[in-house]
Steps between C-alpha positions, in 0.01 A plus 500: 500500500145579404253324720130480567383391842190279521180676406185449702160621387241512775128560486309690765174686473284792592160443664238334284455705185282444199184421700209626296213498747311184405234368735608322816817714528613400153537130577446259211332207670566133432703366211845350476848645538774495236857574613829541314853545634735732317737310270633779276524878524649735239486865401249584229662542158401659171460230235490652241605856579209698640293190584486352850261364758390747764226736613376850437595609851419870476190485279673709235640405158814714495693609192841662451316835485318443830626673815281280724719203407819710506517470123543122516273312262296215646522150356260246350431149631504189274120521469521853360391688813667842517599716796719231660732635771813284518792734444754278678454241226684735265803507732542123530725457191743768626513346849554153354810632323656564843561295815134568575420206273562274800201633692237269349724198559525596865122533517469146362745370762294668773181336372652151500650552847166612640631846586243638257178301528197689376169313522212601273156375602161545333221418745125457464529335161182333373610500135876507424436667165232762568387600847343830604633499857846388611764624743870536412755447776877552484703370791848384589604141564693392805707192413731418206318311222571142398695476175481243222808315371542763227521775764157647433229546764269201537139570416205416725708501818358637827647830617448711813414869507726717712262631766741783582448658155150640442310372198402736217134455403295640215133408528194485277693436179391315186656205320462557126625230264735376772647843581455720805621857552556673833553876518648722768685214670761637741826312442836544671786344303845505655807425293826444685797581279855528630364465852277807464119495466343645188133547580219512246175615661220502248125535486485221245261339258535126444360255245504125563422258215415142597510207259281189520764313703535769765826654380514878527676780316456874483650834585478779755610860477491840662680830536823495702666812643821556307680577826437140607673375187792740551568326832688231310768761428579563865696177526598451138777253427376404157577823321152590379386768746535793262345298218199400712440854627522644150271236348241514777486881501453514125236224497291610804144528372262544795416765762643823357668708770655844527653603170308231309735212591304184574562355845396142424599234249244240391631146556349166396598151616392185317459175693409133489362288784448124530201345681535433870303443818520743792483408865 
């Protein structure tokens, strides 16, 4: 019988990236801290076709006639910005037509169980709408969150950072109309499917939007080596290994290699986070 073992998505980090050389070692002095705990995580989608949230990761607006993007046209974001690299978003409908549709449900289960507890903090905040110097931190929580009677994560609870997992920091950033963007953030995402790890290492960009009540939403994305995605096929019991390899190979859009085949696929995740305190 077809089965999917529990999926766990873990966050680790590379050393502090994104520091931009501000005075006093890039530290934004004073101010408050705003923290959110991950409450929802999904793959970026194209809605409508060709339109999705994401970033111009390679600084190039590729077309179907462009070898630099392996002849894969870039997308447009909902604000009309072109050059968006988020090729995996075009594969989501095909994956959802298979047993792979269960993956996002397993991610949600991991979030509620505290197995996936990403903490997003914006420090040095003097003005929660516009501030010319803040620090973004992404860390991992230690204990399972408290849940409300409807099964959702309670807001404004106090959580503890896992000291064994280094914190990702991006310094000397700006809050503009309640949004902050960090670039070159080293993320290590590990998916466990069928008992085997599927690792997404990415030099990611991330945008966090904060509303006036402290709730966060946003997206992060980067290029992932296609060989890392193929790892799901090594222990495939869900009958989609050949489909995944074919789709990923045809959609790869970054880092052209020998023979012109791109070695990376651009991937975007969208997320929501509810306000919390961090101990």
